[in-house]
N, C-alpha and C positions, 0 to 999 in steps of 0.2 A: 450345681446340685451335688456333685461328687465331693465338693469341698466340705459340705455339712454332714455327710453321711457318717463318718467316723465319730465326730463329737456327739451326734444324735444317738448313735449306738451306745456310746459310753454313758451318756445320761440315762438312756433307757435301762441298760443293764444295772447301773448304779441304783436307780429307783427300785427296780425289782429286788435287788439284794438288800436294800434298806428296808423295804417292806417285809421281806422274809426274815430279816434280823428282828424286827419288831414282833412278828408273828410267833417265831419259834423261841426267841431268847427274851426280848422285851425287858420290861421293868416291873417287877412284882409290886413294889410299893407305890409307884406312880409319881415318885419324886425326881426321877431322872429327866433332865430337860430334853434330851433328844429322843429317847426310846419310850417315853411315857405315852405318846400318841402316834398313831400310824402315819399321819400327815407329816409330822416332824421328822420321823425316821425315813420316810420315803424321800422327802425333799433333801435331807442331808445326804442320803445315799446318791441321789441324782447329782448333787453338787460335787461330791467326791469322785463319782464316775467321770463327770465332765473334766474335772481338774486332772485326774489320772491320765486321761486320753491326751490332754494338752501337753503333758510332760514328754510324750513320745513323738509329737509332731515336730517337723523341722521349722 
């Protein structure tokens, strides 16, 4: 259980940050592939959060 806590936390924080990026900054024209829709931005943030946490694990 403890093994998955840090990666899950990284994914969760990344997803929240991705959604907040869409909400506050986003894409005005709708042509941006990542930030044009909230789902894309949230999934991308979750992916980046998970990868960032993996960098610091032994």
